[in-house]
C-alpha positions, 0 to 999 in steps of 0.5 A: 500500500502506498504512503500518503501522497501529500508531503508534510509542510512546516507548522505555519503551513500545516496549521491552516484551513483544510482543503475544500471547494470544487475538488471535494465536490468532484471527488464525491461525485466520482465516489458516488458513481463508483459506489453505485457500480460496486454495490452491484458487484463490480469489483473493479469499481471497488478497487478504484475506490480503494486506490482513491482512498488507500493513501489517506486510510493508511496515513490515518491508521499509521498516525494512530497505531504508530506502527507501519506494519499494523497500519497496513494491516488495519487499512487492509482490514478496513477495506475488507470490512467496507466491501462487506458492508457496502450493500448497506451504505446509503450515503448519509455521509460521504464514502470517505467519512464512512471509510475513515470511521471504519479505519479509525475504529480498527486503528484505535482497537489495534492501538489498545491491543498493542498497549495491552500487550505492553506495546510495540514502539515503532521506529519514529523516523521510519513512521514519520517518513511513511506518514509524510508520504509521496516524493520527499521535497527536493530541498534538503532543508524543507525535507528536514523540516517536514520530517521534524513536523511529522515526528512531532505529530506522531508524538501527539496523543492518539485522539489528537493525531487522528483529528490532525490527520483528518482535518489538516492532511485529509481535508475533512471539516470539523463536522466530518472529523467529529462524525468519523471519530464519533465525538462531539464537534467541540471535543474535536475543536479542543483536540485540534487546539491542543495539538496546535499548541503542542506542535508550536511549543515543540517546534519552538523548543527545538529552535525551528523557524 
């Protein structure tokens, strides 16, 4: 499974507005067309859905579990569950929100299981590189800053990592993040606020500019 296609910018760029507008509308329309075909048993259409969403699903799972192998397993399991549940999907929410909810639940379950077994600490640098995804920035300084930010994001508590991933990297609205993570919107806002504060503090502590 491919890592996230979007690189990680410095905090000043990352802590900004999520992606919205015509791109999201077009993507949702494409998803609906594929869903209709997949619900009629078209496996090729479902594979196309997987290809469209696997990078972000994997990125969300990775940030919650902090383990590349576990994140890949979570993402694969989530897509299997999505395929089995697809006939019952009625479109009350977007396919992305519905799918990320499955991924988040499986990832939180996996993280809890790892803690119960004493935990398995992932290599932070490897996880950060995977989470930043895609082609690394050509400029070495930009690459270092991106990796540093990813390491800081990976150090956030689980719920904050999930909220940051969906809101900033996934372009989800606060309402969509709340629906995906099954928590009140005010709680999502609190997680995002605390995450921004923690990232700013960590960034300044390391003397980053």
